[in-house]
N, C-alpha and C positions, 0 to 999 in steps of 0.2 A: 504494499501500500504507501501512494508517496506521498510526503509530508509536505505539510502546509509551507513555500518559503518562508520562514520567520527570523528577524534579526534578534539572537537570544546571549544578556549579557550574565555571566556569572561571577558570584562573588562571594569567597570563603580564605580564613585565613588561613586554613589548614595546606598546607601546597599538595597533601598526598587526597587529601578528599576532594582538592578542587580539581587535580587530573584526572582524580578515579569519575567528576562527576563529565567533566569534560570528555574524557576519551568517550564513553557512553552515549552522551550525547552525540555523539559526531557518528559515532556506529549505529542509530539509529538516523542518520540522516541530520540532524538538525544543524543549521548555520549558528555555531557559538562564537562571533562575532571580535569578543574582550573579554577579559576577565581580570578580576579586583582581588586583592588580596587584604583588603581593607573597606570598611565602612566610606573612608571620604572618596576613596577612591572608585567604589563602585558608585557615590551620587553624582561625582565629575562626569564619568562614562559615558552613565545615564542620562544625564544635560546636557551631552555634548551627541550623543546619536541618539537620542528618544528610541532606545530600541522595542520590538512590541511586547516581549517581556524578560523582566533581568531576575535568575536564579539566587536569592541572598543566603546565608547563613544567618539566622538571629543574633549572634552571638561575634560579634569582631570587635578589632580595635578602633579608635577616631568615633566613628557612628555605627551603632548598635541595624542591624536588618526592618528593625522596626524606626528608628530615628531616620533610614533612606527612606522609607515607602510612606512615614510622616511630611518628610521636603516635596516629596513626589505628588503628594497630595496635594501639597498648601499650594504647590506652583499649579497643578491642575497636569500635569504631565501625563503623554499617553501610555506610558508605559504599566503594564500589568507587569506583578509582583508578586511573586509569588515565594514563599520564605521556609527555607530548611531548619529545622530545629529537635534538639535532645529533650526538651520540656511538655512537658502535659501540662501547666498550668491550666486551671482556665483562665487566669484575670488574662496572661496571655494570647489567648487563644480569642479570648475577647477583643483585645486592645486591633488584634489586628482585624477583628470583621470590622472596629470603629474607624479603621484605616485605610476600608475596603481594598485590603490586600484581594487579590484573587487566590491566592493557594499559600497552601496552610499543610505539609507535609512532618513527618518525624523523619529521622535521621536514617533509622534503622529499618524503616520503609523505601526509604527515597528511590535505592533504583526498583525495586519493585514499582511501586505506585507514581513514578514522577513523568513516564511520559503518560500515561493517562492523564497526568497531570497538567501538560501541556496541550495536550490538546483538548482540553475542556475551557481552559484558560483561554486558547484560540481565538472560539469560540465565542469568548467572551462569557461562558458561565464559569461562577468559580466554584471551587474543586479544594474542599477540606478531610483530610485523609480520614475513613472511617475508623482507625485505629485512635484518631481523637479526639472527635467526636461522641462513639460506641463511652471513650474515659470521661470525656465531660457532661455525658448523661446518667451512667452510672454517679461522677459526685454527685451531679444537682439529687438524684434520687435521696442518695444516703442524706445530703443537705435537709429535705425532705422528711427522714425520719428522724433525725437530729431536731427537729425545726419545734415539737413541742418543749423541747426539757431549756434551763435557763443555764447562762454559761458557767452559770455551779457546780451545776447536773450535771455537764457536757464533760466541763474539767474532769473529774470525779469520775467518767464513764473511762475517760483516758490512763487514769491512773491505773482502773480497774483492770486496764484491758494489758496494763506494764507489769502486772499482779501486784499491785500496791495492797498490803492489808488495811483495813479501818484504823487501826492503829497508824501505821505510816503515810495512810492519806491526811490524818489527823493533824501530825507534826505537820505535813508537810505543809497545810494549807491554814495552820493555826487554828485549826474548829474543834472543837468537841467531839471525842469519837460516838453520843450520840445523834449530833448532830451529822455524822459521814453516814449514818443508820439510819436519823430520820430522810436524808435524802434518796438513800439507795430506796431507801422504799416508795417514794415520791417518783425514783426514776421508775423503776419495774412496772407503777399503774401508768405511767404515762403511758410507756414504750408498749402496755398493754400482754407483760408477759406472765408466766404461768407463774405463780410463787413459790418456785419450787427452788431447791438447793442449786446452787450453781446456775440458776438460768441467767442471772445475769451478767456471771463474768462470761459464761457461752457465747450470751450478745458480743460483751465485747470484745471478745478475740475475733466473732464474726467480722466485725467493723473496723479491727485493730489498726491496717493503717492509717485507714482515713481520720481517727479517734487520731491517732500518737502524731503526724503526719499535720492536723492543723489545730490542737486543741491541748498538746503538754508541750 
């Protein structure tokens, strides 16, 4: 299948990753006109050549991929930005959407997804990696699960997920043992858990990654 002729610029501060990306895309018959090893140079290339697509690493010296995208949006450049990142944080994903970034893919799936991403973006259709959108949706579901809880209750859940006893939690939060017990009882009711031994511990363990990442 012949490729639509596109003028593409790439940027990554890791030489081997940049070479690997360029070599792969050239094998697919894409035209990589210029490359950069930092965000400032990437922006200068975009400003000078106005490529159809710029594929940028999110973390680069001088300017990040998001900062380059923000400047392009401000100046109303026609270049469509594709971000490649290691990060799954919802805040970065939402920021990318705010900046009208057309593509957002994870480095671990870049080779698998970049071809589909470019094809989609070249048609004016945004492409956000299914792997990141699945992660964000799961994150949102977990936020909904925690929504009924107070910040103190969520914090206690995080400690429970890390195998802290009631006594240890009380000492860490400078509250009484009985207060911790009351919080545990309230959490069980709000989460609609069965009042069985270790039901709260099992729930906390199931959601361990989310609790410890955000709240402890």
